[in-house]
C-alpha angles and dihedrals in degrees: 000000000000116000090225093059088079102018137052131220087246088060091053092050091048091051092051092047091050093055093043094052097041096085145354097259111127120235128237112198117198112222121184098163093247128119099268098047091042090052093049094047093046091051091049091049094049093045093051092044088064090060122088111263092247090061094052095074100115111095120245112201115204108203127188121189115224110191089191088238099070119136104275094232091054091047091054092048094049094044091052091050095046090052091050093046092055093043094051092043091055093046094049098040093245120157097237120130116186120216130174115205127200136176118271111262093251089055098045123122097249095044089054098040102037099020101043097020098241108170120245108284119265137178091269096044107031096162093156104069098065095041098043103032116013099044099049093048093043092047089056093047091047090052090053090048089053090049100043105019095237137023139194115226112208113206133181093227123142133199089222091066091081144328089253092054091050090050093049093049092049094046094058097041117128108226115245095016139080091237135091129203116255108252095231113007121081117228092014121116130191128226118188109189094179096042093123097041122116121219089258090052090055095050094042091052093048094048095044098044123059118235109256091217092052098255116149104235089197086069088060090052089052092051091053091047093049093045096037083219150142121214137260106237124220099272114216101158141012092264092064108098111252123217119289141157110356110003149136110252144081114012090211094057111140096169086093121060094225130023098222094171094056091043090051091050091052091048091049092059107282094114092154087074093063096093088057090053091050091050091051088051089052090055090046091053091061088068090068102117092216091058104035094105091054087068106023138065120244090227125070123238090265090060095251131116121234133197128202108251092212100054105009092239122147112257111226121234132211126326114283115257093242090055091047088054089053091049092051093047093049092046091054091047090052091048090053091048099047092044088057095045102037120105115267111286095015103083104135129215104224097184124021126224091244089058091050090052091050093047089051091051092050094048091049097044102034108022102041094242096171089162089068090224103180098071090046093050092047092047094047095049106028098025093226141111120221101205091264114207114247105229113212090195093058110059102150129106141184094284091052090051092050090052093048091047091053093049093047092051090050089055095038094242127141107256091212090057092056092044090055094046091050088048091056090051093048092048091058097037113125095014117133091220119042097172093129097053095087093056090047092050090047090051091055093046091051092058118104107274101160119111119264095249091057092046093052093046093048091050093047091235118170089219120103132208088260089057091055105032110051119216121252092255089065090049089052091047089054091051090052090050091052094049093048095044090231098132128160117251099215120154106199122157114270121211127237105263 
């Protein structure tokens, strides 16, 4: 049943005004650019605009979460709206303050996937949501709590979205008020002004009421129609539904088997986005259980080997460094291509310089990349230098690695072991106190350094070397798939590296 069959728009405005005027707690409105968050923000704006200026003193922060891997068209749309929101707020003396929030560089998608080797996210290992969405929004809310004591978070969530969503909203409700307790943040409360709206209510309101910041809501309708999509909400806790099926959101999302929204955008005339779709399909293909060990190490990031308790199978670790180099190179090639083909003013930055610097640091410090590959890859593809920091503590190069590798083989020692031990020594070189070096050396020595055949035999695994280490023909087949763009779209659970 439509909300407006028993309620009027005047009732909604009065409800919003009542909550706004009831205390001195500032508001934080989540804005994702989709229909629900747009509806909620527009209602809040129009309700507050009816109040005398002297009663609109409490700040209303409008925050939009940019994961840094959002679909470029959506990024352009949101940025334009955020700019207009702030401009109109200033002109009309409204209390809105726009703020875009993003993950810290060390938590970004590319730093985790290419830098640390995390596998493409899946339903069973969805490492991206908390790092890219929850943490940035919650950090901002926590800062406002520290500044003001308490805050009210205004979200465009609706009970009609799902039975689970309705249950969560009801469970956190504060009796006798229009607020709910935030599920994870102390001193943060949630207000959902469109909680009882149906989807039709949302669209009817947007199409019948002009945007106060001069956005054309019909453009939003067109975007939904072209993308055949829902929206990714501003995620502030683990109860907020994450993206799934058809949706606006991250163009790299591999939690879904098929990115219907991106495909629909390409089919509707945005052909310049097609390389992004192919790259997403490449990431998705690495979830194929039969090919996981082509791309991933057999050891975890902590240097240990794990087996699945249910079936005794070896659990793969992070992406191999060589494959991460391929991923970085292809990503930069795609960035160069789409920036050349994108409409004027829409050329996206797919990976930021700060992320490249952090990936370089991780490869050098954690993966033994003595060749210092990142600057070379960037130079070869983009033809630029990024003022790379010269690290006094890392003085080795490709020739040094070749020499060390030859010596280690002569003495039947794992080269990676010696690289890590030398890394521990270099990290503590020059320090007055080196009391921690022994524990660091011990940690490296306690990693799994036996060969894979010995490990499998000791564990009694029914897997063989051939099961784990794919033959060269399969590697070549993969390379042909990548070059032709004919990649499998398999969505199998990936393991935590």
